[in-house]
Each structure stands twice: as structure tokens, then as C-alpha cells.
C-alpha positions in Angstrom: 110.8 116.5 84.1 107.6 115.5 85.8 105.8 117.8 88.2 105.6 117.2 91.9 101.9 116.2 91.5 103.0 113.5 89.0 105.7 112.2 91.3 103.2 112.0 94.2 100.7 110.1 92.0 103.5 107.8 90.8 104.6 107.1 94.4 101.0 106.2 95.2 100.7 103.8 92.4 104.0 102.1 93.3 103.2 101.9 97.0 106.2 104.0 98.1 106.5 107.5 99.7 108.5 110.6 98.9 110.7 111.9 101.7 110.1 115.5 102.9 113.0 117.0 104.9 113.3 120.5 106.4 116.3 122.7 106.3 117.7 125.8 108.0 121.0 126.0 106.2 122.8 125.4 102.9 124.9 122.5 104.2 121.7 120.6 105.3 120.3 121.2 101.8 123.4 119.7 100.2 123.2 116.8 102.6 119.6 116.0 101.7 120.2 116.5 98.0 123.3 114.3 98.0 121.4 111.5 99.8 118.5 111.7 97.3 120.7 111.8 94.3 122.8 108.9 95.5 119.6 106.8 95.5 118.1 108.5 92.4 114.9 109.4 94.2 112.7 112.5 94.2 112.8 114.6 97.3 110.9 117.5 98.9 112.6 120.3 100.9 110.5 121.9 103.5 110.6 125.3 105.1 108.4 126.1 108.0 107.6 129.8 108.6 110.5 130.2 111.0 112.9 128.3 108.7 111.7 130.3 105.7 112.4 133.6 107.6 115.9 132.4 108.5 116.9 131.0 105.0 115.0 133.6 103.0 112.0 132.9 100.8 113.4 134.1 97.5 116.8 132.7 98.3 115.3 129.2 99.0 113.4 129.2 95.7 116.5 130.2 93.8 118.6 127.5 95.5 116.1 124.8 94.7 115.7 126.0 91.1 119.5 125.9 90.7 119.7 122.3 91.9 116.7 121.2 89.7 117.9 122.9 86.5 121.6 122.2 86.8 121.1 118.4 87.1 117.5 118.1 85.8 116.7 116.6 89.1 113.3 116.2 90.9 113.9 118.3 94.0 110.9 120.3 95.1 110.2 123.1 97.6 107.3 123.1 100.1 106.1 125.8 102.4 105.7 123.7 105.5 103.2 124.6 108.2 102.2 128.1 107.2 99.5 129.5 109.4 97.8 132.3 107.4 96.5 132.9 103.9 99.0 135.8 103.6 102.0 133.6 104.3 100.8 130.9 101.9 100.1 133.5 99.2 103.7 134.9 99.6 105.1 131.4 99.2 103.0 130.7 96.1 103.9 134.0 94.5 107.6 133.5 95.2 107.6 130.1 93.4 107.2 127.3 95.9 106.0 124.0 94.4 103.7 123.2 97.3 102.2 124.8 100.4 100.7 123.7 103.6 98.0 125.8 105.3 97.9 124.7 108.9 94.7 126.1 110.4 94.1 123.1 112.6 93.9 125.2 115.8 91.1 127.4 114.4 87.4 126.4 114.7 86.6 123.9 111.9 84.5 126.4 109.9 87.4 128.9 109.9 89.9 126.1 109.0 87.7 125.2 106.0 87.3 128.9 105.0 91.1 129.8 105.0 92.0 126.5 103.4 89.6 127.0 100.6 90.9 130.5 100.1 94.4 129.1 99.7 93.2 126.5 97.3 91.3 129.0 95.2 94.3 131.3 95.0 96.6 128.5 94.0 94.3 127.5 91.1 94.4 131.0 89.7 98.1 131.6 89.3 98.8 129.7 86.1 101.2 127.0 87.4 100.6 123.7 89.3 101.0 124.3 93.1 99.9 121.5 95.4 97.9 122.7 98.4 97.9 120.6 101.6 96.0 121.0 104.8 96.2 119.4 108.2 93.2 117.9 110.0 93.6 116.7 113.6 96.1 118.2 116.1 99.5 116.5 116.4 101.5 119.1 118.3 103.6 121.9 116.9 107.3 121.5 117.9 109.9 119.6 116.0 112.1 119.0 119.1 112.8 116.5 121.9 109.7 116.2 124.1 109.3 115.1 127.7 105.8 113.8 127.0 103.1 113.5 124.3 101.7 117.0 123.6 98.5 117.9 125.4 95.5 117.4 123.1 97.0 114.5 121.2 95.4 111.0 121.8 93.8 108.1 120.1 90.4 109.7 120.7 91.4 112.8 118.8 92.6 111.1 115.7 91.1 112.3 112.4 88.0 110.3 111.4 87.3 109.2 107.8 84.0 111.1 107.9 85.6 114.4 109.0 88.4 113.9 106.4 85.9 113.4 103.6 83.8 116.4 104.6 86.9 118.6 104.8 88.4 117.5 101.5 85.0 118.0 99.8 84.6 121.4 101.3 88.1 122.7 100.5 89.3 120.9 97.4 92.8 120.4 98.9 95.2 118.3 96.8 96.6 116.4 99.9 95.6 115.9 103.5 97.8 115.4 106.6 95.7 113.5 109.1 96.2 112.7 112.8 96.7 108.9 112.9 98.8 108.5 116.0 101.7 110.7 114.8 103.1 113.7 116.6 105.6 116.4 115.9 108.9 115.9 117.7 110.5 112.9 119.5 109.2 111.9 122.9 112.1 110.8 125.2 110.2 107.7 126.4 109.1 106.8 122.9 106.6 108.0 120.3 103.1 106.5 120.2 102.4 103.8 117.6 100.7 104.8 114.3 97.4 103.4 113.1 97.7 102.2 109.5 94.1 101.0 109.5 92.9 104.6 110.1 95.2 105.7 107.2 93.5 103.3 104.9 90.0 104.4 106.0 90.8 108.0 105.5 92.4 107.3 102.1 89.4 105.3 100.9 87.0 108.0 102.1 88.8 111.0 100.6 90.5 109.7 97.5 93.4 112.2 97.9 97.1 111.5 98.6 97.9 111.5 102.4 100.9 113.0 104.1 102.4 111.8 107.3 103.7 114.6 109.5 105.8 114.1 112.5 107.6 111.1 111.2 110.7 111.5 113.4 110.9 108.8 116.1 108.5 106.5 114.3 109.4 102.8 114.2 110.1 101.3 110.8 107.3 98.8 110.8 104.7 101.6 111.3 106.2 103.6 108.4 106.0 100.5 106.1 102.4 99.7 107.0 101.2 103.3 106.7 102.8 103.7 103.3 101.0 100.5 102.2 97.8 102.0 103.5 98.0 105.2 101.6 100.7 107.6 102.8 102.5 109.2 99.9 104.8 111.7 101.6 106.6 111.4 104.9 107.9 114.4 106.8 111.1 114.1 108.8 112.6 117.1 110.7 113.5 116.4 114.3 115.6 113.4 113.4 117.8 115.4 111.1 118.0 118.3 113.5 119.3 116.0 116.2 121.7 114.4 113.8 123.0 117.8 112.7 123.4 119.0 116.3 125.2 115.8 117.4 127.5 115.8 114.4 128.4 119.4 115.0 129.0 118.8 118.7 131.3 115.9 118.1 133.2 117.8 115.4 133.8 120.8 117.7 134.9 118.5 120.5 137.3 116.5 118.3 138.7 119.7 116.7 138.6 122.4 119.3 141.1 124.6 117.4 139.3 124.5 114.1 137.8 127.9 113.1 136.8 127.3 109.4 133.1 126.7 109.3 133.2 124.7 106.1 135.5 122.2 107.9 133.8 121.9 111.3 130.3 121.9 109.8 131.1 119.0 107.4 130.5 116.2 109.9 127.1 117.7 110.8 126.1 117.6 107.1 127.3 114.0 106.7 125.3 113.0 109.8 122.1 114.5 108.2 122.9 112.7 104.9 123.1 109.3 106.6 119.7 109.8 108.3 118.1 110.9 105.0 119.5 108.0 103.1 118.2 105.5 105.6 114.8 107.0 105.6 114.6 107.2 101.9 115.6 103.6 101.6 112.8 102.6 104.0 110.2 104.7 102.3 111.1 103.2 98.9 111.6 99.5 100.0 115.3 99.6 99.2 117.9 97.5 101.0 
């Protein structure tokens, strides 16, 4: 089976994007896996620091390995938004396929230093681990928001010049820029993305780009940004909302049900439906 790096490069050549979906539970993992397998597409499972602590680092690696080896299927595990070298190192040592060092709130020099430290460590371990970094603040919470997070605006988007300098200084494999995207879903509507900025950054850096904060984005913006150079798209808030709403309806419809595997099933199916639709869009499937 090809490596995650090879799948990312293949997606780039074909003008599609790999879907990245976060989990907090086994039923959500099954839902994402079933959606990807139904469409025969590679998929990335993400665990933020909080999600990783809840699921278990070693347990998550073992689960993904089981799915991958049993069906020889391209499902990969990413340490999403890890905020220190120590947490990134732990994820690499445990067996994650990719890691994200998120030091965007540090001064630029410190961001570069910790990112390079993560890259250097990943290069030494004897297996291929993709290292991604974020440049440009897009907020931090994968939840429903009343307004756009403070510090996020068109004026604070990542510039091609800054992106090139950052990639050259750190050697990261992938970059997550700020191009109008935000984490979470704003009740009044998320801002529009800027595919022209995506293209400028891709042309300047030459590395695959990752779109964080994909939840709440309109379909046309996804399509244009993927054309412009986005190779991975992160979705989290949308599937959290789908899971919550599916579970809420299940409990309302079946108030006497006490078997978790029964009342949780509609929540998983709701997640699967969202993942299928997003994967179709990212891969130009009808």
C-alpha cells in the first residue's frame, strides 16, 4: 500500500483532496471508515490533543493499524493541532502517520524553532512521518460560534512571502495557511475563502497545502481552493454537530432504550452521511 505522502502527492496531481475527519469515539471512527470505504477513497483520522487524551494515544494507533491491515485500506492517523514538541514527539514515537505542530500563537521566531525541531526529529526515526505546521491564526475551537474569532480577518491572512520563508526555514512537508478559513461554524455564516491566495501560497512554497476549519464552508469555495492547491481538507465541527443531533433525536425517539450500541447507531449514521457528502465533493464525485 502507498504511504500517506504518496496519497497526498497523488491527490495533488489529480486535483482532488483527501478528507481529514476528527474522532472522539469508536462509533465515529467506524462511521468515517465506512463512508470512505463505500467510496473507495483514502481517509485521514485526526486526533487533537484533547481527543487523543480521551481516546488514548496507543489505542488510537492500534485501532487504525487494525483497520489498515485487515482490509489493506488507506486509512491514516494524524496528530491534529499539537502545541508542543513533547506532544508531537509522543505521537511520532507511538506510531502516528502525520503530526501537526501548531505554534501559531508564539512569536514567529519561536514558531519556526519548535517547528524545525519537530521536523528534525521526524526525519531521524526511520519511517516516513509527515510534519505539518500552521501559519496564520484561524481560531482554535471546533464548535458553534456567535462571531468570527478575534484576530481573524482578511488583513491577517498568510502571505505568499511569509509562507515561503517559513517553509524554507523549517522544512515542513505541508502547510496550513490562513486563507479566510476559521475553526468552527459561525451562526451567521462563515467568511468566504480566497482561492487566489491559496494559489499564490502554493506557487511560492511548492509544498502541499492543508485547509483547516473546513466546516461551514460553501461547496464552491472548497472546489476552487482544491483547484488552487489544497490537498487535504479538515472537517470536525460538522461531524460533531451531526453526531450530537443524531444522538439527540435517537434518545427522543427511543426514551426507554438503554443499550448504547442501539441508541448511538443513529449518531454514527449521521456522521457517515456528512463524511460521504464531503468526500464526494473533495473528489468531484456525483
